[in-house]
All heavy atoms as a GROMACS GRO file, in nm:
protein
  449
    1MET      N    1   8.507  11.247  11.646
    1MET     CA    2   8.586  11.131  11.682
    1MET      C    3   8.648  11.071  11.556
    1MET      O    4   8.582  11.062  11.453
    1MET     CB    5   8.501  11.025  11.749
    1MET     CG    6   8.452  11.062  11.886
    1MET     SD    7   8.382  10.918  11.963
    1MET     CE    8   8.329  10.989  12.114
    2VAL      N    9   8.774  11.034  11.566
    2VAL     CA   10   8.844  10.970  11.458
    2VAL      C   11   8.877  10.828  11.501
    2VAL      O   12   8.939  10.808  11.605
    2VAL     CB   13   8.973  11.048  11.421
    2VAL    CG1   14   9.049  10.976  11.312
    2VAL    CG2   15   8.939  11.189  11.379
    3PHE      N   16   8.835  10.732  11.425
    3PHE     CA   17   8.855  10.590  11.458
    3PHE      C   18   8.803  10.557  11.597
    3PHE      O   19   8.861  10.478  11.672
    3PHE     CB   20   9.002  10.551  11.445
    3PHE     CG   21   9.059  10.576  11.308
    3PHE    CD1   22   9.159  10.669  11.292
    3PHE    CD2   23   9.011  10.509  11.198
    3PHE    CE1   24   9.212  10.694  11.166
    3PHE    CE2   25   9.063  10.533  11.073
    3PHE     CZ   26   9.164  10.625  11.056
    4ASN      N   27   8.694  10.621  11.635
    4ASN     CA   28   8.625  10.599  11.762
    4ASN      C   29   8.709  10.640  11.883
    4ASN      O   30   8.686  10.595  11.994
    4ASN     CB   31   8.579  10.454  11.775
    4ASN     CG   32   8.460  10.442  11.867
    4ASN    OD1   33   8.389  10.539  11.890
    4ASN    ND2   34   8.437  10.323  11.918
    5TYR      N   35   8.810  10.725  11.862
    5TYR     CA   36   8.888  10.781  11.971
    5TYR      C   37   8.848  10.928  11.989
    5TYR      O   38   8.850  11.004  11.892
    5TYR     CB   39   9.038  10.775  11.943
    5TYR     CG   40   9.095  10.636  11.942
    5TYR    CD1   41   9.152  10.584  11.826
    5TYR    CD2   42   9.094  10.557  12.055
    5TYR    CE1   43   9.204  10.456  11.824
    5TYR    CE2   44   9.146  10.430  12.053
    5TYR     CZ   45   9.201  10.380  11.938
    5TYR     OH   46   9.253  10.254  11.935
    6PRO      N   47   8.813  10.967  12.110
    6PRO     CA   48   8.780  11.108  12.130
    6PRO      C   49   8.905  11.194  12.116
    6PRO      O   50   9.014  11.155  12.156
    6PRO     CB   51   8.726  11.113  12.272
    6PRO     CG   52   8.777  10.990  12.338
    6PRO     CD   53   8.799  10.888  12.230
    7GLY      N   54   8.890  11.311  12.057
    7GLY     CA   55   9.005  11.397  12.030
    7GLY      C   56   9.016  11.513  12.126
    7GLY      O   57   8.951  11.518  12.231
    8ILE      N   58   9.099  11.609  12.087
    8ILE     CA   59   9.125  11.725  12.171
    8ILE      C   60   9.000  11.814  12.181
    8ILE      O   61   8.976  11.877  12.283
    8ILE     CB   62   9.247  11.803  12.119
    8ILE    CG1   63   9.297  11.905  12.220
    8ILE    CG2   64   9.217  11.874  11.989
    8ILE    CD1   65   9.395  11.847  12.314
    9GLY      N   66   8.919  11.817  12.076
    9GLY     CA   67   8.794  11.894  12.081
    9GLY      C   68   8.697  11.837  12.183
    9GLY      O   69   8.629  11.912  12.253
   10TRP      N   70   8.689  11.706  12.189
   10TRP     CA   71   8.602  11.641  12.287
   10TRP      C   72   8.651  11.669  12.428
   10TRP      O   73   8.571  11.693  12.519
   10TRP     CB   74   8.598  11.491  12.259
   10TRP     CG   75   8.507  11.415  12.350
   10TRP    CD1   76   8.542  11.330  12.449
   10TRP    CD2   77   8.364  11.418  12.349
   10TRP    NE1   78   8.431  11.280  12.510
   10TRP    CE2   79   8.320  11.333  12.450
   10TRP    CE3   80   8.270  11.485  12.272
   10TRP    CZ2   81   8.185  11.313  12.477
   10TRP    CZ3   82   8.137  11.465  12.299
   10TRP    CH2   83   8.096  11.379  12.400
   11LEU      N   84   8.782  11.669  12.448
   11LEU     CA   85   8.839  11.700  12.578
   11LEU      C   86   8.806  11.844  12.619
   11LEU      O   87   8.767  11.870  12.732
   11LEU     CB   88   8.991  11.680  12.574
   11LEU     CG   89   9.068  11.700  12.702
   11LEU    CD1   90   9.032  11.593  12.804
   11LEU    CD2   91   9.216  11.698  12.674
   12LEU      N   92   8.820  11.937  12.524
   12LEU     CA   93   8.788  12.076  12.552
   12LEU      C   94   8.638  12.094  12.579
   12LEU      O   95   8.600  12.167  12.671
   12LEU     CB   96   8.831  12.164  12.434
   12LEU     CG   97   8.808  12.314  12.447
   12LEU    CD1   98   8.885  12.368  12.565
   12LEU    CD2   99   8.850  12.384  12.320
   13TYR      N  100   8.554  12.026  12.504
   13TYR     CA  101   8.410  12.033  12.524
   13TYR      C  102   8.372  11.984  12.664
   13TYR      O  103   8.294  12.049  12.735
   13TYR     CB  104   8.340  11.951  12.417
   13TYR     CG  105   8.191  11.939  12.435
   13TYR    CD1  106   8.108  12.048  12.410
   13TYR    CD2  107   8.134  11.819  12.475
   13TYR    CE1  108   7.972  12.037  12.426
   13TYR    CE2  109   7.998  11.807  12.492
   13TYR     CZ  110   7.916  11.917  12.468
   13TYR     OH  111   7.781  11.905  12.485
   14ASN      N  112   8.427  11.871  12.705
   14ASN     CA  113   8.396  11.818  12.838
   14ASN      C  114   8.451  11.908  12.948
   14ASN      O  115   8.387  11.923  13.053
   14ASN     CB  116   8.453  11.677  12.854
   14ASN     CG  117   8.369  11.575  12.782
   14ASN    OD1  118   8.250  11.594  12.760
   14ASN    ND2  119   8.431  11.465  12.743
   15ALA      N  120   8.567  11.968  12.926
   15ALA     CA  121   8.623  12.059  13.026
   15ALA      C  122   8.536  12.183  13.040
   15ALA      O  123   8.516  12.233  13.152
   15ALA     CB  124   8.766  12.097  12.987
   16LEU      N  125   8.485  12.234  12.929
   16LEU     CA  126   8.397  12.350  12.936
   16LEU      C  127   8.264  12.317  13.004
   16LEU      O  128   8.212  12.398  13.080
   16LEU     CB  129   8.372  12.406  12.796
   16LEU     CG  130   8.489  12.481  12.732
   16LEU    CD1  131   8.460  12.509  12.586
   16LEU    CD2  132   8.517  12.609  12.807
   17ARG      N  133   8.212  12.199  12.976
   17ARG     CA  134   8.085  12.159  13.039
   17ARG      C  135   8.099  12.141  13.188
   17ARG      O  136   8.006  12.169  13.262
   17ARG     CB  137   8.035  12.029  12.977
   17ARG     CG  138   7.971  12.052  12.841
   17ARG     CD  139   7.904  11.928  12.788
   17ARG     NE  140   7.813  11.872  12.886
   17ARG     CZ  141   7.778  11.744  12.888
   17ARG    NH1  142   7.828  11.660  12.801
   17ARG    NH2  143   7.695  11.699  12.979
   18SER      N  144   8.214  12.094  13.234
   18SER     CA  145   8.233  12.070  13.377
   18SER      C  146   8.306  12.185  13.446
   18SER      O  147   8.341  12.172  13.563
   18SER     CB  148   8.309  11.940  13.399
   18SER     OG  149   8.439  11.950  13.343
   19SER      N  150   8.328  12.295  13.375
   19SER     CA  151   8.395  12.415  13.430
   19SER      C  152   8.534  12.383  13.486
   19SER      O  153   8.573  12.434  13.590
   19SER     CB  154   8.310  12.480  13.538
   19SER     OG  155   8.186  12.521  13.486
   20ASP      N  156   8.606  12.298  13.416
   20ASP     CA  157   8.743  12.264  13.454
   20ASP      C  158   8.837  12.362  13.382
   20ASP      O  159   8.886  12.336  13.274
   20ASP     CB  160   8.774  12.120  13.414
   20ASP     CG  161   8.909  12.073  13.464
   20ASP    OD1  162   8.977  12.151  13.532
   20ASP    OD2  163   8.944  11.958  13.433
   21TYR      N  164   8.860  12.477  13.447
   21TYR     CA  165   8.933  12.586  13.383
   21TYR      C  166   9.080  12.552  13.361
   21TYR      O  167   9.140  12.601  13.266
   21TYR     CB  168   8.917  12.714  13.462
   21TYR     CG  169   8.774  12.760  13.470
   21TYR    CD1  170   8.706  12.765  13.590
   21TYR    CD2  171   8.705  12.793  13.354
   21TYR    CE1  172   8.573  12.804  13.596
   21TYR    CE2  173   8.573  12.833  13.357
   21TYR     CZ  174   8.508  12.839  13.479
   21TYR     OH  175   8.377  12.877  13.483
   22TYR      N  176   9.138  12.471  13.446
   22TYR     CA  177   9.277  12.433  13.426
   22TYR      C  178   9.293  12.346  13.301
   22TYR      O  179   9.391  12.359  13.228
   22TYR     CB  180   9.332  12.361  13.549
   22TYR     CG  181   9.344  12.451  13.668
   22TYR    CD1  182   9.267  12.431  13.782
   22TYR    CD2  183   9.433  12.559  13.668
   22TYR    CE1  184   9.278  12.515  13.891
   22TYR    CE2  185   9.445  12.644  13.776
   22TYR     CZ  186   9.367  12.621  13.887
   22TYR     OH  187   9.378  12.705  13.994
   23MET      N  188   9.197  12.259  13.277
   23MET     CA  189   9.201  12.177  13.156
   23MET      C  190   9.180  12.263  13.032
   23MET      O  191   9.246  12.243  12.930
   23MET     CB  192   9.096  12.066  13.162
   23MET     CG  193   9.097  11.975  13.042
   23MET     SD  194   9.249  11.883  13.023
   23MET     CE  195   9.232  11.765  13.154
   24VAL      N  196   9.090  12.362  13.040
   24VAL     CA  197   9.068  12.453  12.928
   24VAL      C  198   9.196  12.530  12.899
   24VAL      O  199   9.235  12.546  12.782
   24VAL     CB  200   8.951  12.549  12.959
   24VAL    CG1  201   8.940  12.656  12.851
   24VAL    CG2  202   8.820  12.473  12.971
   25GLN      N  203   9.265  12.578  13.003
   25GLN     CA  204   9.391  12.647  12.984
   25GLN      C  205   9.496  12.556  12.922
   25GLN      O  206   9.572  12.597  12.833
   25GLN     CB  207   9.445  12.700  13.116
   25GLN     CG  208   9.381  12.826  13.163
   25GLN     CD  209   9.443  12.876  13.293
   25GLN    OE1  210   9.482  12.797  13.379
   25GLN    NE2  211   9.453  13.006  13.306
   26GLY      N  212   9.502  12.432  12.967
   26GLY     CA  213   9.599  12.337  12.913
   26GLY      C  214   9.574  12.305  12.768
   26GLY      O  215   9.667  12.301  12.687
   27VAL      N  216   9.448  12.282  12.732
   27VAL     CA  217   9.414  12.251  12.593
   27VAL      C  218   9.441  12.372  12.504
   27VAL      O  219   9.497  12.359  12.395
   27VAL     CB  220   9.266  12.206  12.582
   27VAL    CG1  221   9.222  12.199  12.438
   27VAL    CG2  222   9.247  12.072  12.650
   28THR      N  223   9.406  12.491  12.552
   28THR     CA  224   9.432  12.613  12.475
   28THR      C  225   9.581  12.634  12.455
   28THR      O  226   9.625  12.667  12.344
   28THR     CB  227   9.369  12.734  12.545
   28THR    OG1  228   9.230  12.710  12.565
   28THR    CG2  229   9.388  12.861  12.463
   29PHE      N  230   9.659  12.615  12.560
   29PHE     CA  231   9.804  12.628  12.548
   29PHE      C  232   9.860  12.527  12.450
   29PHE      O  233   9.946  12.560  12.366
   29PHE     CB  234   9.869  12.612  12.685
   29PHE     CG  235  10.019  12.618  12.682
   29PHE    CD1  236  10.084  12.738  12.660
   29PHE    CD2  237  10.095  12.503  12.698
   29PHE    CE1  238  10.221  12.745  12.656
   29PHE    CE2  239  10.233  12.508  12.693
   29PHE     CZ  240  10.296  12.630  12.672
   30PHE      N  241   9.813  12.404  12.456
   30PHE     CA  242   9.857  12.300  12.364
   30PHE      C  243   9.825  12.336  12.219
   30PHE      O  244   9.909  12.320  12.130
   30PHE     CB  245   9.794  12.166  12.401
   30PHE     CG  246   9.824  12.055  12.305
   30PHE    CD1  247   9.950  11.996  12.304
   30PHE    CD2  248   9.730  12.012  12.215
   30PHE    CE1  249   9.980  11.894  12.215
   30PHE    CE2  250   9.758  11.910  12.126
   30PHE     CZ  251   9.883  11.852  12.126
   31LEU      N  252   9.705  12.388  12.195
   31LEU     CA  253   9.666  12.425  12.059
   31LEU      C  254   9.749  12.542  12.007
   31LEU      O  255   9.793  12.541  11.892
   31LEU     CB  256   9.517  12.458  12.054
   31LEU     CG  257   9.423  12.340  12.073
   31LEU    CD1  258   9.279  12.388  12.083
   31LEU    CD2  259   9.438  12.239  11.962
   32VAL      N  260   9.772  12.642  12.092
   32VAL     CA  261   9.852  12.758  12.051
   32VAL      C  262   9.995  12.715  12.023
   32VAL      O  263  10.056  12.757  11.924
   32VAL     CB  264   9.846  12.868  12.159
   32VAL    CG1  265   9.950  12.975  12.135
   32VAL    CG2  266   9.708  12.930  12.164
   33LEU      N  267  10.051  12.631  12.108
   33LEU     CA  268  10.187  12.582  12.090
   33LEU      C  269  10.198  12.499  11.962
   33LEU      O  270  10.295  12.513  11.886
   33LEU     CB  271  10.230  12.500  12.211
   33LEU     CG  272  10.376  12.460  12.219
   33LEU    CD1  273  10.462  12.586  12.237
   33LEU    CD2  274  10.396  12.365  12.333
   34THR      N  275  10.099  12.416  11.935
   34THR     CA  276  10.100  12.334  11.814
   34THR      C  277  10.095  12.421  11.688
   34THR      O  278  10.169  12.396  11.592
   34THR     CB  279   9.980  12.237  11.816
   34THR    OG1  280   9.987  12.156  11.933
   34THR    CG2  281   9.980  12.148  11.693
   35VAL      N  282  10.011  12.523  11.688
   35VAL     CA  283  10.002  12.612  11.573
   35VAL      C  284  10.133  12.689  11.555
   35VAL      O  285  10.183  12.704  11.443
   35VAL     CB  286   9.882  12.708  11.587
   35VAL    CG1  287   9.887  12.818  11.483
   35VAL    CG2  288   9.752  12.631  11.577
   36ALA      N  289  10.191  12.737  11.665
   36ALA     CA  290  10.316  12.814  11.656
   36ALA      C  291  10.430  12.728  11.602
   36ALA      O  292  10.507  12.772  11.516
   36ALA     CB  293  10.353  12.870  11.793
   37VAL      N  294  10.442  12.605  11.648
   37VAL     CA  295  10.547  12.515  11.600
   37VAL      C  296  10.522  12.479  11.454
   37VAL      O  297  10.616  12.474  11.374
   37VAL     CB  298  10.556  12.389  11.689
   37VAL    CG1  299  10.644  12.282  11.626
   37VAL    CG2  300  10.608  12.426  11.826
   38SER      N  301  10.397  12.459  11.417
   38SER     CA  302  10.366  12.428  11.277
   38SER      C  303  10.403  12.543  11.184
   38SER      O  304  10.460  12.521  11.077
   38SER     CB  305  10.216  12.397  11.262
   38SER     OG  306  10.181  12.287  11.340
   39VAL      N  307  10.373  12.665  11.225
   39VAL     CA  308  10.407  12.782  11.144
   39VAL      C  309  10.558  12.798  11.134
   39VAL      O  310  10.612  12.830  11.028
   39VAL     CB  311  10.341  12.909  11.202
   39VAL    CG1  312  10.396  13.034  11.138
   39VAL    CG2  313  10.190  12.902  11.184
   40LEU      N  314  10.630  12.772  11.243
   40LEU     CA  315  10.775  12.780  11.241
   40LEU      C  316  10.833  12.677  11.144
   40LEU      O  317  10.923  12.709  11.065
   40LEU     CB  318  10.832  12.757  11.381
   40LEU     CG  319  10.984  12.754  11.390
   40LEU    CD1  320  11.042  12.891  11.357
   40LEU    CD2  321  11.028  12.708  11.527
   41ILE      N  322  10.783  12.556  11.147
   41ILE     CA  323  10.832  12.451  11.058
   41ILE      C  324  10.805  12.488  10.912
   41ILE      O  325  10.892  12.472  10.825
   41ILE     CB  326  10.770  12.315  11.095
   41ILE    CG1  327  10.828  12.267  11.228
   41ILE    CG2  328  10.794  12.211  10.987
   41ILE    CD1  329  10.760  12.146  11.286
   42VAL      N  330  10.687  12.539  10.883
   42VAL     CA  331  10.654  12.579  10.746
   42VAL      C  332  10.744  12.694  10.702
   42VAL      O  333  10.793  12.696  10.588
   42VAL     CB  334  10.506  12.617  10.734
   42VAL    CG1  335  10.476  12.686  10.603
   42VAL    CG2  336  10.418  12.494  10.750
   43ASP      N  337  10.769  12.790  10.792
   43ASP     CA  338  10.858  12.902  10.758
   43ASP      C  339  11.000  12.855  10.730
   43ASP      O  340  11.069  12.913  10.646
   43ASP     CB  341  10.861  13.005  10.870
   43ASP     CG  342  10.742  13.097  10.868
   43ASP    OD1  343  10.672  13.101  10.764
   43ASP    OD2  344  10.718  13.165  10.969
   44LEU      N  345  11.046  12.753  10.798
   44LEU     CA  346  11.180  12.702  10.775
   44LEU      C  347  11.190  12.616  10.649
   44LEU      O  348  11.293  12.616  10.582
   44LEU     CB  349  11.227  12.622  10.896
   44LEU     CG  350  11.249  12.702  11.024
   44LEU    CD1  351  11.282  12.609  11.140
   44LEU    CD2  352  11.356  12.806  11.006
   45ILE      N  353  11.084  12.545  10.615
   45ILE     CA  354  11.086  12.455  10.501
   45ILE      C  355  11.050  12.526  10.371
   45ILE      O  356  11.095  12.487  10.263
   45ILE     CB  357  10.992  12.335  10.525
   45ILE    CG1  358  11.049  12.248  10.635
   45ILE    CG2  359  10.970  12.254  10.400
   45ILE    CD1  360  10.960  12.133  10.672
   46TYR      N  361  10.973  12.633  10.378
   46TYR     CA  362  10.922  12.699  10.258
   46TYR      C  363  11.032  12.744  10.161
   46TYR      O  364  11.016  12.726  10.040
   46TYR     CB  365  10.832  12.816  10.296
   46TYR     CG  366  10.750  12.867  10.182
   46TYR    CD1  367  10.646  12.791  10.129
   46TYR    CD2  368  10.775  12.991  10.124
   46TYR    CE1  369  10.571  12.836  10.023
   46TYR    CE2  370  10.700  13.037  10.018
   46TYR     CZ  371  10.598  12.959   9.968
   46TYR     OH  372  10.524  13.003   9.863
   47PRO      N  373  11.143  12.801  10.207
   47PRO     CA  374  11.248  12.838  10.110
   47PRO      C  375  11.308  12.718  10.037
   47PRO      O  376  11.357  12.733   9.925
   47PRO     CB  377  11.354  12.906  10.197
   47PRO     CG  378  11.282  12.952  10.317
   47PRO     CD  379  11.173  12.854  10.340
   48LEU      N  380  11.304  12.602  10.095
   48LEU     CA  381  11.354  12.483  10.026
   48LEU      C  382  11.260  12.438   9.915
   48LEU      O  383  11.303  12.380   9.815
   48LEU     CB  384  11.373  12.369  10.127
   48LEU     CG  385  11.472  12.395  10.240
   48LEU    CD1  386  11.468  12.281  10.339
   48LEU    CD2  387  11.611  12.415  10.185
   49LEU      N  388  11.132  12.465   9.932
   49LEU     CA  389  11.032  12.422   9.834
   49LEU      C  390  11.011  12.523   9.722
   49LEU      O  391  10.976  12.484   9.610
   49LEU     CB  392  10.899  12.396   9.904
   49LEU     CG  393  10.900  12.289  10.012
   49LEU    CD1  394  10.765  12.282  10.081
   49LEU    CD2  395  10.938  12.155   9.954
   50ASP      N  396  11.031  12.650   9.750
   50ASP     CA  397  11.007  12.756   9.651
   50ASP      C  398  11.138  12.828   9.623
   50ASP      O  399  11.189  12.901   9.708
   50ASP     CB  400  10.903  12.854   9.704
   50ASP     CG  401  10.856  12.951   9.600
   50ASP    OD1  402  10.901  12.942   9.483
   50ASP    OD2  403  10.769  13.034   9.632
   51PRO      N  404  11.196  12.808   9.505
   51PRO     CA  405  11.327  12.869   9.475
   51PRO      C  406  11.324  13.021   9.464
   51PRO      O  407  11.427  13.086   9.468
   51PRO     CB  408  11.367  12.805   9.343
   51PRO     CG  409  11.242  12.758   9.283
   51PRO     CD  410  11.150  12.726   9.396
   52ARG      N  411  11.206  13.081   9.450
   52ARG     CA  412  11.196  13.227   9.438
   52ARG      C  413  11.221  13.296   9.573
   52ARG      O  414  11.253  13.414   9.576
   52ARG     CB  415  11.056  13.267   9.389
   52ARG     CG  416  11.029  13.217   9.247
   52ARG     CD  417  10.889  13.247   9.208
   52ARG     NE  418  10.798  13.171   9.295
   52ARG     CZ  419  10.667  13.181   9.293
   52ARG    NH1  420  10.607  13.266   9.212
   52ARG    NH2  421  10.592  13.106   9.373
   53ILE      N  422  11.206  13.224   9.682
   53ILE     CA  423  11.226  13.281   9.815
   53ILE      C  424  11.374  13.269   9.851
   53ILE      O  425  11.434  13.162   9.842
   53ILE     CB  426  11.142  13.205   9.919
   53ILE    CG1  427  10.995  13.203   9.880
   53ILE    CG2  428  11.161  13.265  10.057
   53ILE    CD1  429  10.930  13.339   9.875
   54GLU      N  430  11.434  13.381   9.889
   54GLU     CA  431  11.573  13.379   9.931
   54GLU      C  432  11.584  13.354  10.080
   54GLU      O  433  11.495  13.386  10.156
   54GLU     CB  434  11.639  13.513   9.897
   54GLU     CG  435  11.648  13.539   9.748
   54GLU     CD  436  11.717  13.670   9.719
   54GLU    OE1  437  11.786  13.720   9.809
   54GLU    OE2  438  11.702  13.721   9.608
   55ARG      N  439  11.696  13.300  10.119
   55ARG     CA  440  11.716  13.272  10.262
   55ARG      C  441  11.758  13.392  10.338
   55ARG      O  442  11.817  13.480  10.309
   55ARG     CB  443  11.821  13.163  10.278
   55ARG     CG  444  11.770  13.031  10.230
   55ARG     CD  445  11.870  12.924  10.258
   55ARG     NE  446  11.824  12.802  10.193
   55ARG     CZ  447  11.861  12.684  10.228
   55ARG    NH1  448  11.945  12.668  10.324
   55ARG    NH2  449  11.816  12.579  10.165
   0.00000   0.00000   0.00000
């Protein structure tokens, strides 16, 4: 918990405990999408930060 707010891990934990498979699928999809977008953003910004990388 961060600042006493339950996070995405707590939501996934509760969904697994209660066998809520749709919530598990939703949380997993959200995490995969977040990682994919983060990697895309880093790939787009990295050439601006490192002059050795060509576009």
